[in-house]
C-alpha positions as CSV (number, residue, x, y, z in Angstrom):
1,X,15.7,13.4,-3.2
2,X,16.9,9.9,-2.4
3,X,20.5,8.9,-3.2
4,X,20.7,5.7,-5.2
5,X,23.3,3.4,-6.8
6,X,22.6,0.7,-9.4
7,X,24.3,-2.6,-8.6
8,X,23.6,-5.1,-11.4
9,X,19.8,-5.7,-11.3
10,X,19.4,-4.1,-7.9
11,X,19.0,-0.5,-6.8
12,X,20.5,0.6,-3.5
13,X,18.6,3.4,-1.9
14,X,20.4,5.4,0.9
15,X,18.1,6.7,3.6
16,X,19.2,9.1,6.3
17,X,18.1,11.1,9.2
18,X,14.7,10.7,10.9
19,X,12.2,8.6,9.0
20,X,9.1,10.1,10.7
21,X,5.8,11.6,9.8
22,X,7.4,14.7,8.3
23,X,9.2,12.8,5.6
24,X,7.7,9.3,5.4
25,X,5.1,10.1,2.7
26,X,7.7,11.8,0.5
27,X,10.1,8.8,0.9
28,X,7.3,6.4,0.1
29,X,6.4,8.5,-3.0
30,X,10.1,8.5,-4.2
31,X,10.3,4.8,-3.7
32,X,7.1,4.3,-5.6
33,X,8.6,6.3,-8.5
34,X,11.7,4.2,-8.5
35,X,9.5,1.0,-8.7
36,X,7.4,2.5,-11.5
37,X,10.6,3.2,-13.4
38,X,11.2,-0.6,-13.5
39,X,13.3,-1.2,-10.4
40,X,12.1,-4.5,-9.0
41,X,14.9,-5.3,-6.6
42,X,15.6,-2.6,-4.0
43,X,18.1,-2.6,-1.1
44,X,17.4,0.1,1.5
45,X,20.7,1.0,3.2
46,X,19.6,2.4,6.5
47,X,23.1,3.1,8.0
48,X,22.3,6.8,8.5
49,X,18.7,6.4,9.7
50,X,18.7,7.7,13.2
51,X,15.0,7.1,14.0
52,X,11.9,5.5,12.5
53,X,8.3,6.2,13.5
54,X,5.3,4.2,12.6
55,X,5.0,6.4,9.5
56,X,8.5,5.2,8.4
57,X,7.6,1.6,9.0
58,X,4.4,2.1,7.0
59,X,6.4,3.5,4.1
60,X,8.7,0.4,4.2
61,X,5.7,-2.0,4.3
62,X,4.0,-0.2,1.4
63,X,7.2,-0.5,-0.6
64,X,7.5,-4.2,0.3
65,X,3.9,-4.9,-0.8
66,X,4.4,-3.0,-4.1
67,X,7.6,-4.9,-4.9
68,X,6.0,-8.3,-3.9
69,X,3.1,-7.6,-6.3
70,X,5.6,-7.2,-9.1
71,X,7.6,-10.3,-8.1
72,X,10.4,-8.0,-6.8
73,X,12.2,-7.9,-3.6
74,X,13.1,-5.5,-0.8
75,X,16.1,-6.0,1.4
76,X,17.1,-3.8,4.4
77,X,20.7,-3.4,5.5
78,X,23.0,-1.7,7.9
79,X,20.3,-0.8,10.4
80,X,21.5,0.9,13.5
81,X,21.0,-1.0,16.8
82,X,18.5,1.6,18.1
83,X,16.4,1.4,15.0
84,X,16.7,-2.4,14.9
85,X,15.3,-2.6,18.4
86,X,12.2,-0.9,17.2
87,X,11.9,-3.5,14.4
88,X,12.2,-6.2,17.1
89,X,9.7,-4.7,19.5
90,X,7.0,-4.3,16.9
91,X,7.8,-7.7,15.6
92,X,8.6,-6.7,12.0
93,X,11.9,-8.5,11.6
94,X,10.2,-11.6,10.2
95,X,8.4,-9.4,7.6
96,X,11.7,-8.1,6.0
97,X,14.9,-9.6,4.7
98,X,17.4,-7.8,6.9
99,X,21.2,-7.9,6.4
100,X,24.1,-6.6,8.4
101,X,25.9,-4.9,5.5
102,X,25.1,-3.7,2.0
103,X,27.4,-6.3,0.5
104,X,25.5,-9.1,2.2
105,X,22.2,-7.7,0.9
106,X,23.5,-7.4,-2.6
107,X,24.9,-11.0,-2.6
108,X,21.8,-12.6,-1.1
């Protein structure tokens, strides 16, 4: 379901549309599968994410925790201003490594 691209030891996952209650569980399950397959360093490219609900944030937090427990990393990039404002309002920007572009996230 999720489009991905391998970049050295990192996996870029492209999310799109509305990350809300109707799809968040499925996205979380797909991300869990990718982690179980051995991907420890994931970059979520959110350029095409139009909206995130609390369910979407929960999926990101669960993925972050799972990767942290495996000494991995989760980086978010290319977040639209409208979605970034939600991160700021609910004070999650300090929890995640957030980058302006995919290239920056991959080089960090």
